[in-house]
C-alpha positions in Angstrom: -26.2 -23.1 -17.7 -24.0 -25.2 -19.8 -20.4 -26.1 -19.0 -18.8 -23.6 -21.4 -20.6 -20.7 -19.7 -19.4 -21.8 -16.3 -15.9 -22.1 -17.6 -15.9 -18.6 -18.9 -17.3 -17.2 -15.7 -14.7 -19.1 -13.6 -11.9 -17.9 -15.8 -13.1 -14.3 -15.4 -13.2 -14.7 -11.6 -9.7 -16.2 -11.6 -8.5 -12.9 -13.2 -9.9 -10.7 -10.5 -6.6 -10.6 -8.4 -5.0 -8.7 -11.4 -6.8 -5.6 -10.0 -4.8 -6.0 -6.8 -1.6 -6.4 -8.9 -2.2 -3.1 -10.6 -2.8 -1.3 -7.3 0.2 -3.0 -5.8 2.5 -2.0 -8.6 1.3 1.6 -8.4 2.0 1.6 -4.7 5.5 0.1 -5.2 6.6 2.5 -7.9 4.9 5.5 -6.2 6.7 4.7 -2.9 10.0 4.3 -4.7 9.4 7.7 -6.5 8.7 9.4 -3.2 11.7 7.9 -1.5 14.1 8.9 -4.3 12.6 12.4 -4.6 13.3 12.9 -0.8 16.8 11.4 -0.8 18.3 10.9 -4.3 21.4 9.2 -2.9 19.4 6.2 -1.8 18.3 5.2 -5.3 21.1 2.6 -5.8 20.3 0.7 -2.6 16.5 0.8 -3.2 16.6 -0.3 -6.8 17.2 -4.0 -6.0 14.3 -4.0 -3.6 12.1 -2.3 -6.2 12.9 -4.9 -8.8 12.3 -7.7 -6.4 8.9 -6.3 -5.3 7.9 -5.8 -9.0 8.9 -9.3 -9.9 7.0 -10.9 -7.0 3.9 -8.8 -7.6 4.0 -9.4 -11.4 4.3 -13.2 -10.7 0.9 -13.1 -9.1 -0.6 -11.7 -12.4 1.2 -14.4 -14.4 -0.1 -17.1 -12.1 -3.7 -15.8 -12.3 -3.4 -15.7 -16.1 -2.1 -19.3 -16.1 -4.9 -20.6 -13.9 -7.5 -18.7 -16.1 -6.1 -20.3 -19.2 -6.1 -23.8 -17.5 -9.8 -23.3 -16.6 -10.7 -22.2 -20.2 -8.7 -24.7 -22.2 -7.8 -27.5 -19.8 -9.8 -30.7 -19.2 
């Protein structure tokens, strides 16, 4: 195998955690939906937690993409 093939495989492996990000985001928004449907008055207090959880989870996807791009185009 040449170095370009290894770089492409490594970049693809570095993107695997994005699967977990998709599942995590589905769980976060699904749980928020379930909580608000049971008790609509709690929506205001849960919204900040929802946004924080979304931002932290989405940051993992952005970091994975950055590492993958560094593997492909760095050094």
